[in-house]
C-alpha positions in Angstrom: 2.6 4.6 12.4 3.0 3.4 8.4 6.5 4.2 7.5 5.9 2.1 4.1 2.9 4.1 3.0 2.7 7.6 1.4 0.1 9.9 -0.2 1.1 12.4 -2.6 -1.5 14.3 -4.7 1.2 14.4 -7.8 1.2 10.3 -7.6 -1.7 8.2 -8.4 -4.0 11.1 -7.8 -3.0 11.2 -4.1 -4.1 7.2 -3.2 -2.0 5.8 -0.6 0.9 3.9 -2.0 3.9 2.2 -1.2 6.8 4.7 -0.8 9.2 5.1 -3.7 6.8 3.2 -6.1 3.8 3.8 -7.9 2.2 0.8 -6.2 -1.0 1.7 -4.5 -2.3 0.3 -1.5 -5.5 -1.0 -3.9 -3.4 -2.4 -6.2 -1.7 -4.6 -3.5 -5.1 -5.8 -2.3 -6.4 -6.6 -5.9 -3.3 -9.0 -6.3 -4.3 -10.7 -3.3 -8.1 -10.7 -4.0 -6.8 -12.2 -7.6 -5.1 -14.8 -5.6 -1.5 -14.0 -5.8 0.6 -15.0 -2.8 3.1 -12.8 -0.8 5.9 -14.7 -2.5 4.5 -14.2 -6.2 4.1 -10.6 -5.6 7.4 -10.1 -4.2 8.9 -11.8 -7.0 6.9 -9.7 -9.6 7.4 -6.6 -7.8 11.1 -6.6 -6.6 10.8 -3.1 -5.5 8.6 -4.3 -2.6 9.7 -5.9 0.6 7.6 -8.2 2.8 7.3 -5.5 5.4 6.0 -3.0 3.0 3.4 -5.3 1.8 2.2 -6.3 5.5 2.0 -2.4 6.2 -0.3 -2.2 3.1 -2.6 -4.9 4.4 -2.5 -3.3 7.8 -3.2 0.4 6.4 -6.3 -1.3 4.3 -7.8 -2.9 7.5 -7.3 0.4 9.7 -8.7 2.6 7.1 -11.7 0.3 6.8 -12.3 -0.3 10.4 -15.0 1.7 11.8 -15.0 4.2 8.5 -11.9 5.9 10.1 -9.8 8.1 7.6 -6.2 7.6 8.2 -3.7 10.1 7.1 -0.4 9.0 5.3 2.7 10.8 5.1 2.4 13.4 2.7 5.4 14.2 0.5 6.6 17.7 0.3 
């Protein structure tokens, strides 16, 4: 369901983040909340893709909907 999101207890205390980075879903939301555009985020963090950003937003929305806890792929 979420191919770009992972949660590893050894990375950022297990916060959901973009796979292959130390950029949390929470951080992506904070960037948007502070007024950054998608293009600005992609420019500032070239390791991100547009698909990863969109998935982070979907993950956040789904995790808040009806207070359902979603699981992300856990790194081995």
